[in-house]
KOLFI-762416 format. One record per residue (C-alpha): residue number from 1; x, y, z. Coordinates in steps of 0.05 Angstrom, whole numbers, always signed. Layout:
// KOLFI-762416
<rec num="NUM" X="X" Y="Y" Z="Z"/>
...
//
This chain:
// KOLFI-762416
<rec num="1" X="+1057" Y="+1985" Z="+1468"/>
<rec num="2" X="+1060" Y="+1943" Z="+1409"/>
<rec num="3" X="+1058" Y="+1998" Z="+1369"/>
<rec num="4" X="+1117" Y="+2034" Z="+1407"/>
<rec num="5" X="+1147" Y="+1976" Z="+1394"/>
<rec num="6" X="+1139" Y="+1968" Z="+1322"/>
<rec num="7" X="+1162" Y="+2041" Z="+1314"/>
<rec num="8" X="+1224" Y="+2031" Z="+1362"/>
<rec num="9" X="+1240" Y="+1958" Z="+1310"/>
<rec num="10" X="+1230" Y="+2008" Z="+1255"/>
<rec num="11" X="+1275" Y="+2065" Z="+1274"/>
<rec num="12" X="+1335" Y="+2014" Z="+1291"/>
<rec num="13" X="+1332" Y="+1991" Z="+1217"/>
<rec num="14" X="+1328" Y="+2054" Z="+1192"/>
<rec num="15" X="+1388" Y="+2082" Z="+1231"/>
<rec num="16" X="+1425" Y="+2020" Z="+1211"/>
<rec num="17" X="+1422" Y="+2024" Z="+1147"/>
<rec num="18" X="+1431" Y="+2101" Z="+1138"/>
<rec num="19" X="+1490" Y="+2111" Z="+1187"/>
<rec num="20" X="+1547" Y="+2085" Z="+1155"/>
<rec num="21" X="+1624" Y="+2104" Z="+1156"/>
<rec num="22" X="+1673" Y="+2093" Z="+1102"/>
<rec num="23" X="+1710" Y="+2019" Z="+1094"/>
<rec num="24" X="+1773" Y="+2004" Z="+1100"/>
<rec num="25" X="+1813" Y="+2006" Z="+1033"/>
<rec num="26" X="+1824" Y="+1950" Z="+986"/>
<rec num="27" X="+1893" Y="+1922" Z="+973"/>
<rec num="28" X="+1930" Y="+1949" Z="+904"/>
<rec num="29" X="+1988" Y="+1935" Z="+863"/>
<rec num="30" X="+2043" Y="+1968" Z="+834"/>
<rec num="31" X="+2075" Y="+1939" Z="+769"/>
<rec num="32" X="+2149" Y="+1950" Z="+738"/>
<rec num="33" X="+2189" Y="+1918" Z="+680"/>
<rec num="34" X="+2256" Y="+1911" Z="+658"/>
<rec num="35" X="+2297" Y="+1877" Z="+609"/>
<rec num="36" X="+2351" Y="+1858" Z="+572"/>
<rec num="37" X="+2347" Y="+1870" Z="+485"/>
<rec num="38" X="+2365" Y="+1805" Z="+445"/>
<rec num="39" X="+2438" Y="+1793" Z="+442"/>
<rec num="40" X="+2494" Y="+1743" Z="+421"/>
<rec num="41" X="+2514" Y="+1694" Z="+478"/>
<rec num="42" X="+2551" Y="+1684" Z="+527"/>
<rec num="43" X="+2515" Y="+1733" Z="+572"/>
<rec num="44" X="+2549" Y="+1747" Z="+631"/>
<rec num="45" X="+2514" Y="+1793" Z="+695"/>
<rec num="46" X="+2489" Y="+1836" Z="+642"/>
<rec num="47" X="+2442" Y="+1891" Z="+680"/>
<rec num="48" X="+2371" Y="+1892" Z="+668"/>
<rec num="49" X="+2344" Y="+1970" Z="+647"/>
<rec num="50" X="+2310" Y="+2010" Z="+679"/>
<rec num="51" X="+2327" Y="+1992" Z="+756"/>
<rec num="52" X="+2264" Y="+1974" Z="+792"/>
<rec num="53" X="+2241" Y="+2034" Z="+849"/>
<rec num="54" X="+2234" Y="+2003" Z="+920"/>
<rec num="55" X="+2161" Y="+2010" Z="+945"/>
<rec num="56" X="+2141" Y="+2081" Z="+966"/>
<rec num="57" X="+2124" Y="+2066" Z="+1042"/>
<rec num="58" X="+2083" Y="+2124" Z="+1048"/>
<rec num="59" X="+2033" Y="+2092" Z="+1005"/>
<rec num="60" X="+2012" Y="+2041" Z="+1054"/>
<rec num="61" X="+2039" Y="+1975" Z="+1076"/>
<rec num="62" X="+2076" Y="+1926" Z="+1028"/>
<rec num="63" X="+2046" Y="+1851" Z="+1031"/>
<rec num="64" X="+2079" Y="+1819" Z="+981"/>
<rec num="65" X="+2132" Y="+1818" Z="+919"/>
<rec num="66" X="+2119" Y="+1775" Z="+864"/>
<rec num="67" X="+2177" Y="+1768" Z="+811"/>
<rec num="68" X="+2161" Y="+1748" Z="+739"/>
<rec num="69" X="+2227" Y="+1723" Z="+699"/>
<rec num="70" X="+2228" Y="+1703" Z="+622"/>
<rec num="71" X="+2284" Y="+1683" Z="+574"/>
<rec num="72" X="+2287" Y="+1671" Z="+512"/>
<rec num="73" X="+2341" Y="+1639" Z="+463"/>
<rec num="74" X="+2349" Y="+1634" Z="+388"/>
<rec num="75" X="+2393" Y="+1605" Z="+335"/>
<rec num="76" X="+2417" Y="+1596" Z="+271"/>
<rec num="77" X="+2468" Y="+1539" Z="+243"/>
<rec num="78" X="+2490" Y="+1519" Z="+176"/>
<rec num="79" X="+2525" Y="+1450" Z="+165"/>
<rec num="80" X="+2557" Y="+1421" Z="+108"/>
<rec num="81" X="+2569" Y="+1338" Z="+107"/>
<rec num="82" X="+2633" Y="+1326" Z="+78"/>
<rec num="83" X="+2622" Y="+1247" Z="+69"/>
<rec num="84" X="+2616" Y="+1214" Z="+14"/>
<rec num="85" X="+2551" Y="+1185" Z="+27"/>
<rec num="86" X="+2485" Y="+1212" Z="+59"/>
<rec num="87" X="+2479" Y="+1230" Z="+132"/>
<rec num="88" X="+2419" Y="+1253" Z="+173"/>
<rec num="89" X="+2448" Y="+1315" Z="+213"/>
<rec num="90" X="+2419" Y="+1331" Z="+278"/>
<rec num="91" X="+2429" Y="+1404" Z="+318"/>
<rec num="92" X="+2419" Y="+1405" Z="+387"/>
<rec num="93" X="+2417" Y="+1479" Z="+419"/>
<rec num="94" X="+2412" Y="+1481" Z="+497"/>
<rec num="95" X="+2415" Y="+1550" Z="+538"/>
<rec num="96" X="+2422" Y="+1561" Z="+617"/>
<rec num="97" X="+2388" Y="+1625" Z="+643"/>
<rec num="98" X="+2409" Y="+1651" Z="+708"/>
<rec num="99" X="+2370" Y="+1716" Z="+744"/>
<rec num="100" X="+2409" Y="+1751" Z="+798"/>
<rec num="101" X="+2365" Y="+1802" Z="+844"/>
<rec num="102" X="+2366" Y="+1831" Z="+902"/>
<rec num="103" X="+2425" Y="+1823" Z="+954"/>
<rec num="104" X="+2465" Y="+1779" Z="+899"/>
<rec num="105" X="+2407" Y="+1732" Z="+906"/>
<rec num="106" X="+2402" Y="+1678" Z="+846"/>
<rec num="107" X="+2329" Y="+1681" Z="+841"/>
<rec num="108" X="+2320" Y="+1637" Z="+781"/>
<rec num="109" X="+2365" Y="+1584" Z="+748"/>
<rec num="110" X="+2332" Y="+1544" Z="+686"/>
<rec num="111" X="+2351" Y="+1512" Z="+623"/>
<rec num="112" X="+2315" Y="+1509" Z="+554"/>
<rec num="113" X="+2333" Y="+1462" Z="+493"/>
<rec num="114" X="+2313" Y="+1459" Z="+419"/>
<rec num="115" X="+2331" Y="+1401" Z="+371"/>
<rec num="116" X="+2326" Y="+1393" Z="+292"/>
<rec num="117" X="+2344" Y="+1350" Z="+240"/>
<rec num="118" X="+2350" Y="+1341" Z="+167"/>
<rec num="119" X="+2374" Y="+1292" Z="+111"/>
<rec num="120" X="+2428" Y="+1305" Z="+65"/>
<rec num="121" X="+2473" Y="+1282" Z="+7"/>
<rec num="122" X="+2542" Y="+1261" Z="+0"/>
<rec num="123" X="+2593" Y="+1318" Z="-7"/>
<rec num="124" X="+2580" Y="+1363" Z="-67"/>
<rec num="125" X="+2653" Y="+1378" Z="-73"/>
<rec num="126" X="+2644" Y="+1454" Z="-58"/>
<rec num="127" X="+2643" Y="+1473" Z="+13"/>
<rec num="128" X="+2595" Y="+1538" Z="+11"/>
<rec num="129" X="+2536" Y="+1516" Z="+62"/>
<rec num="130" X="+2495" Y="+1506" Z="+0"/>
<rec num="131" X="+2464" Y="+1447" Z="-44"/>
<rec num="132" X="+2448" Y="+1383" Z="-27"/>
<rec num="133" X="+2500" Y="+1358" Z="+16"/>
<rec num="134" X="+2490" Y="+1427" Z="+67"/>
<rec num="135" X="+2426" Y="+1444" Z="+106"/>
<rec num="136" X="+2412" Y="+1508" Z="+154"/>
<rec num="137" X="+2380" Y="+1509" Z="+219"/>
<rec num="138" X="+2354" Y="+1582" Z="+219"/>
<rec num="139" X="+2307" Y="+1613" Z="+271"/>
<rec num="140" X="+2303" Y="+1558" Z="+328"/>
<rec num="141" X="+2284" Y="+1582" Z="+392"/>
<rec num="142" X="+2272" Y="+1568" Z="+462"/>
<rec num="143" X="+2236" Y="+1590" Z="+521"/>
<rec num="144" X="+2243" Y="+1590" Z="+598"/>
<rec num="145" X="+2200" Y="+1628" Z="+649"/>
<rec num="146" X="+2186" Y="+1622" Z="+721"/>
<rec num="147" X="+2151" Y="+1664" Z="+779"/>
<rec num="148" X="+2166" Y="+1672" Z="+856"/>
<rec num="149" X="+2131" Y="+1709" Z="+913"/>
<rec num="150" X="+2164" Y="+1736" Z="+976"/>
<rec num="151" X="+2124" Y="+1758" Z="+1032"/>
<rec num="152" X="+2182" Y="+1762" Z="+1082"/>
<rec num="153" X="+2256" Y="+1752" Z="+1083"/>
<rec num="154" X="+2319" Y="+1790" Z="+1059"/>
<rec num="155" X="+2290" Y="+1794" Z="+989"/>
<rec num="156" X="+2224" Y="+1822" Z="+1005"/>
<rec num="157" X="+2259" Y="+1881" Z="+1051"/>
<rec num="158" X="+2304" Y="+1901" Z="+1000"/>
<rec num="159" X="+2241" Y="+1921" Z="+957"/>
<rec num="160" X="+2220" Y="+1968" Z="+1024"/>
<rec num="161" X="+2283" Y="+1995" Z="+1025"/>
<rec num="162" X="+2305" Y="+2063" Z="+1004"/>
<rec num="163" X="+2351" Y="+2039" Z="+945"/>
<rec num="164" X="+2329" Y="+2020" Z="+873"/>
<rec num="165" X="+2341" Y="+1938" Z="+861"/>
<rec num="166" X="+2375" Y="+1916" Z="+801"/>
<rec num="167" X="+2369" Y="+1850" Z="+766"/>
<rec num="168" X="+2426" Y="+1813" Z="+726"/>
<rec num="169" X="+2423" Y="+1761" Z="+677"/>
<rec num="170" X="+2468" Y="+1711" Z="+640"/>
<rec num="171" X="+2456" Y="+1661" Z="+595"/>
<rec num="172" X="+2499" Y="+1603" Z="+564"/>
<rec num="173" X="+2489" Y="+1561" Z="+504"/>
<rec num="174" X="+2515" Y="+1500" Z="+477"/>
<rec num="175" X="+2508" Y="+1479" Z="+408"/>
<rec num="176" X="+2523" Y="+1418" Z="+380"/>
<rec num="177" X="+2515" Y="+1387" Z="+306"/>
<rec num="178" X="+2514" Y="+1309" Z="+309"/>
<rec num="179" X="+2510" Y="+1254" Z="+243"/>
<rec num="180" X="+2572" Y="+1251" Z="+212"/>
<rec num="181" X="+2651" Y="+1254" Z="+236"/>
<rec num="182" X="+2661" Y="+1296" Z="+168"/>
<rec num="183" X="+2623" Y="+1357" Z="+185"/>
<rec num="184" X="+2628" Y="+1432" Z="+178"/>
<rec num="185" X="+2586" Y="+1484" Z="+218"/>
<rec num="186" X="+2567" Y="+1554" Z="+231"/>
<rec num="187" X="+2532" Y="+1566" Z="+281"/>
<rec num="188" X="+2502" Y="+1636" Z="+321"/>
<rec num="189" X="+2466" Y="+1641" Z="+382"/>
<rec num="190" X="+2427" Y="+1705" Z="+415"/>
<rec num="191" X="+2387" Y="+1706" Z="+481"/>
<rec num="192" X="+2346" Y="+1758" Z="+520"/>
<rec num="193" X="+2307" Y="+1768" Z="+586"/>
<rec num="194" X="+2258" Y="+1810" Z="+618"/>
<rec num="195" X="+2234" Y="+1820" Z="+691"/>
<rec num="196" X="+2165" Y="+1837" Z="+720"/>
<rec num="197" X="+2155" Y="+1858" Z="+789"/>
<rec num="198" X="+2095" Y="+1870" Z="+828"/>
<rec num="199" X="+2074" Y="+1902" Z="+893"/>
<rec num="200" X="+2016" Y="+1875" Z="+931"/>
<rec num="201" X="+2001" Y="+1929" Z="+985"/>
<rec num="202" X="+1953" Y="+1951" Z="+1030"/>
<rec num="203" X="+1937" Y="+2020" Z="+1021"/>
<rec num="204" X="+1941" Y="+2074" Z="+1084"/>
<rec num="205" X="+1872" Y="+2076" Z="+1108"/>
<rec num="206" X="+1833" Y="+2152" Z="+1113"/>
<rec num="207" X="+1812" Y="+2181" Z="+1170"/>
<rec num="208" X="+1731" Y="+2150" Z="+1173"/>
<rec num="209" X="+1679" Y="+2200" Z="+1167"/>
<rec num="210" X="+1611" Y="+2198" Z="+1175"/>
<rec num="211" X="+1574" Y="+2191" Z="+1112"/>
<rec num="212" X="+1526" Y="+2250" Z="+1086"/>
<rec num="213" X="+1461" Y="+2210" Z="+1100"/>
<rec num="214" X="+1481" Y="+2205" Z="+1173"/>
<rec num="215" X="+1451" Y="+2275" Z="+1199"/>
<rec num="216" X="+1387" Y="+2249" Z="+1164"/>
<rec num="217" X="+1383" Y="+2183" Z="+1198"/>
<rec num="218" X="+1400" Y="+2215" Z="+1264"/>
<rec num="219" X="+1341" Y="+2272" Z="+1248"/>
<rec num="220" X="+1289" Y="+2215" Z="+1232"/>
<rec num="221" X="+1312" Y="+2182" Z="+1302"/>
<rec num="222" X="+1296" Y="+2247" Z="+1338"/>
<rec num="223" X="+1230" Y="+2262" Z="+1302"/>
<rec num="224" X="+1207" Y="+2186" Z="+1320"/>
<rec num="225" X="+1217" Y="+2199" Z="+1386"/>
<rec num="226" X="+1182" Y="+2273" Z="+1394"/>
<rec num="227" X="+1124" Y="+2221" Z="+1369"/>
<rec num="228" X="+1126" Y="+2174" Z="+1419"/>
<rec num="229" X="+1120" Y="+2235" Z="+1471"/>
<rec num="230" X="+1057" Y="+2256" Z="+1440"/>
<rec num="231" X="+1027" Y="+2188" Z="+1449"/>
<rec num="232" X="+1046" Y="+2182" Z="+1513"/>
<rec num="233" X="+1023" Y="+2247" Z="+1533"/>
<rec num="234" X="+951" Y="+2238" Z="+1508"/>
//
């Protein structure tokens, strides 16, 4: 009887390890991007390209939509002091970035600021943005970024529809040079933006099919059962 019990336990263990079916599908992701290239400000409701395609529901169930936004502004300023004495000139560049997405929803509103300063001499008598009475602030940049994840609501539902989703980018900049009452400035600013949309979804689960090892396990069980019967007969 003890021998039979041990054989039975061994059979169950072997069968448990051999007979298996395919497991549930793991989560998956799809990533799309769109952008607005660097262009002069101010920018109002500039469409990002390409449009973002909606989630293909035949692939499975959409679990979450993550939107990542990045904005950049850059500026050049040339200033000449007209004062009769030296002065410290400070340039402040401020940018307001806005991203509008699905259902005309404002997704991000962010501000970036950059500053630089320099000491200039008294006016040299020539208005040419050169010499010791002038200064150039070239290539100053500032960045903004943000991320939001949606698992329900109107924004989430828009990505599961049938129409592409549009994004619109706006950037307004304010440039101020301070330090003296008598100053002449030439300022140029630009901005750009981009967005990345990630779909997290659960793929449609295929029909569960026994692994090839299953017949082997069943055959082993049948053989052990026949062995028990022979021992009992003896």
